[in-house]
N, C-alpha and C positions, 0 to 999 in steps of 0.2 A: 369605253375605257377598258383597258387590259390589265390583268394581273395573272400570274401563272395559274393555269387551270380555269380561267374565267374570262369571258368577253361580254361586255355590255354595250349594246348599240341602241341608240335612240334617234328617231327622225320625226320632225314635225311634218304635217300634211303639206304637200307641195303640188299645186295644180291638181291634176287628176289622181295623184298618188296619195293614199291615206297616211295618216300618222301611224308609226309603229315603234315598238320597242321590243327588245328581246335580250335575254341573258343566256349565254351558252356556257355551261360548265362542262368540263371534261377531265377525265382521270384515266390513267393507265391501269389496266387490269390484266389478269392472266387466266387462261383456261387451258383445256387439253390441247387446243390448236395453237397455243402460244399467246404472246402478248396482243392486246387489242386496246383501243381507246373507247371508253364509254362516254357518250355525250347526252346531256340533259339540256333541252331547249324549252324555255318558258318565256312567255311574253304576251303582247297584245297587238292586234292589227285592227285599226278603226275602232278601238275600244273593246273589241271582243278578245277575251283571254284564250290562250291555248297552251298546251304542254305537249311535248314530243320527246321521245328518246330514241337513240340509235347507237350502234356500235360499228366500228370499222377496225379491221385487223391492222396490225402494225404496218404492213407493206402498202396499204391503201388509205391509211389515216390522213394523209395529206390531201385527200379529196374531200375533206370535211366541208369546205365551202359549197361544193356542188350539192352535197346531201343536205346541208343546212338550208340552202335556197329552195330545194325541193319541198322541204317541210314548210317553209314560210309561204310558198305558193299554195300549198295544200290548205293553208289556214287563211288564204285570202289576199296575200300580198302579190301585186302584179309583177311579172318578170322585169319590166322596165325599171321598177323601183329598186331592184336588187343589184343592178350593175355596179353602182358605186362601192358596194361591199368589197369587191375584188381589189379595189384601189385604196381601200381604207388602211391607214397606217397600222392599225391594230391587227389587221389580218396577217401582216408579215410577222408581228410579234407572236401570234398564236402559232403560226407555221414554224417559227424558230423554236418556240417552247416545245412543240411536239417533237421536232427533230432532236432536241436535247434530251427529252424524256425517253425517247425511243432509241437513243444512241445510234441515229442513222446518219449516213453520209451520202453525198451525191454518188449516184451509181448503184445504190442499194437495189437489188433486184425486186421486181414486183410480179406477183402471181397474176398474170393477165386474166385468167378465167375468173379469179376471185374479184378482181377489179371490175370486170364487166358485170358480174353477178350482183355485187354490192351496189354498183351504180344504178341498177334497175330497181332495187328494193325501195 
């Protein structure tokens, strides 16, 4: 379920994939390097709770799904279980909400070095 600044995803166990749930909260913040989005990820994978935090600068904030999936894999969710997230209707809503909060438009430049650096974190 989506609301601005929040995404809630739940999935029952399916075959080899465990049950999972997570809440992703995000908020626009500012530091000396400019605007960034702070993300809080809290949930459970196979009944095991986890919590993670990360931040992405304005120009790479749209890569939030990649970073979220990396966190979920680190906490035990198999990569194959995550593929449907990219097609989830609420993913588009988060993307659109971020675009509105960041006042971004198609063609907004991306710092490639920062993108590659933050992709590896």
